[in-house]
C-alpha positions in Angstrom: 4.4 -8.0 -29.4 2.3 -5.1 -30.6 3.7 -1.7 -30.6 3.5 0.1 -27.2 1.8 3.5 -27.5 1.4 6.4 -25.2 -2.1 5.3 -24.4 -1.1 2.1 -22.7 0.9 3.5 -19.8 -1.4 6.5 -19.6 -4.3 4.1 -18.9 -2.5 3.1 -15.7 -2.5 6.7 -14.4 -6.0 6.7 -13.2 -5.7 3.2 -11.7 -2.5 3.9 -9.9 -3.8 7.3 -8.7 -6.9 5.7 -7.2 -4.7 3.0 -5.5 -2.4 5.7 -4.1 -5.4 7.6 -2.7 -6.6 4.4 -1.0 -3.1 3.8 0.4 -2.9 7.4 1.7 -6.3 7.1 3.3 -5.1 3.9 5.0 -1.9 5.6 6.2 -3.9 8.6 7.6 -6.3 6.2 9.4 -3.3 4.4 10.9 -1.8 7.7 12.0 -5.0 8.5 13.9 -5.0 5.1 15.6 -1.3 5.5 16.5 -2.0 8.8 18.2 -4.9 7.3 20.1 -2.9 4.3 21.2 -0.1 6.6 22.2 -2.4 8.5 24.6 -3.9 5.2 26.0 -0.4 3.7 26.5 0.8 6.8 28.4 -2.1 6.2 30.8 -1.9 2.4 31.0 1.0 0.1 29.9 -1.4 -2.7 29.0 0.0 -5.8 27.2 -3.0 -5.7 24.8 -1.9 -2.2 23.8 1.7 -3.4 23.2 0.4 -6.1 20.9 -1.7 -3.6 19.0 1.2 -1.2 18.7 3.4 -4.1 17.3 0.6 -5.0 14.8 0.2 -1.4 13.8 3.9 -0.9 13.3 4.0 -3.9 10.9 0.9 -2.5 9.0 2.5 1.0 8.7 5.7 -0.5 7.3 3.7 -2.5 4.8 1.7 0.5 3.8 4.9 2.5 3.3 6.2 -0.2 1.0 2.9 -0.3 -0.9 3.2 3.4 -1.4 6.8 3.3 -2.5 6.2 0.5 -5.0 3.0 2.2 -6.3 4.8 5.6 -6.7 7.7 3.9 -8.4 5.3 2.2 -10.8 3.7 5.5 -11.7 7.2 7.1 -12.1 8.1 4.3 -14.5 4.9 4.8 -16.5 5.8 8.4 -17.0 9.3 7.4 -18.0 7.8 4.9 -20.4 5.7 7.7 -22.0 8.8 9.9 -22.3 10.8 7.0 -23.9 8.0 6.4 -26.4 7.9 10.2 -27.1 11.7 10.2 -27.9 11.2 6.9 -29.9 13.1 4.6 -27.6 10.5 1.8 -28.0 12.6 -1.1 -26.9 13.7 0.5 -23.7 10.1 1.8 -23.2 8.8 -1.8 -23.3 11.3 -3.0 -20.6 10.6 0.0 -18.4 6.8 -0.5 -18.7 7.2 -4.1 -17.9 9.1 -3.1 -14.7 6.4 -0.7 -13.9 3.9 -3.5 -14.1 6.0 -5.7 -11.8 6.2 -2.9 -9.2 2.5 -2.5 -9.4 2.0 -6.2 -8.9 4.3 -6.1 -5.8 2.4 -3.1 -4.4 -0.9 -5.0 -4.8 0.6 -8.2 -3.3 1.7 -6.1 -0.2 -1.8 -4.8 0.0 -3.2 -8.3 0.3 -0.7 -9.1 3.0 -1.6 -5.9 4.9 -5.3 -6.7 4.6 -4.6 -10.2 6.1 -2.8 -8.6 9.1 -5.6 -6.1 9.5 -8.2 -8.8 9.6 -6.2 -10.7 12.2 -6.1 -7.6 14.4 -9.9 -7.2 14.1 -10.4 -10.8 14.8 -8.5 -10.3 18.0 -10.8 -7.5 19.0 -13.9 -9.6 18.2 -12.6 -12.5 20.2 -12.1 -10.1 23.2 -15.7 -9.0 22.8 -17.0 -12.5 22.7 -15.0 -13.4 25.9 -16.6 -10.4 27.7 -20.0 -11.5 26.5 -19.7 -15.0 28.1 
């Protein structure tokens, strides 16, 4: 394996930062939807709203996990850079490898969350189609 340099983990900074921004935007959008659903549910205890709330709760927990794994990956990238700086190259390689695994997990959770989001939107579209006919 080639020598790990400070540049390698530093390259992930911008990528992870953009991913975290996207995750945060998702979380903020969900927070707005939760507040909206809360107000609707207070007025009408509709079963459709209960299903939406259950779906949203699942998506929120996935988003939280995505954020935790993404932040942990970033933290380990910084740790890798520090280990390279203090010339602990063998440990740095293992820590960087773990950072990559955490980033992979975060992205895999994103795929799962997107699938759940699409299912929720499909439900809304099917309701619209029922009303149309």
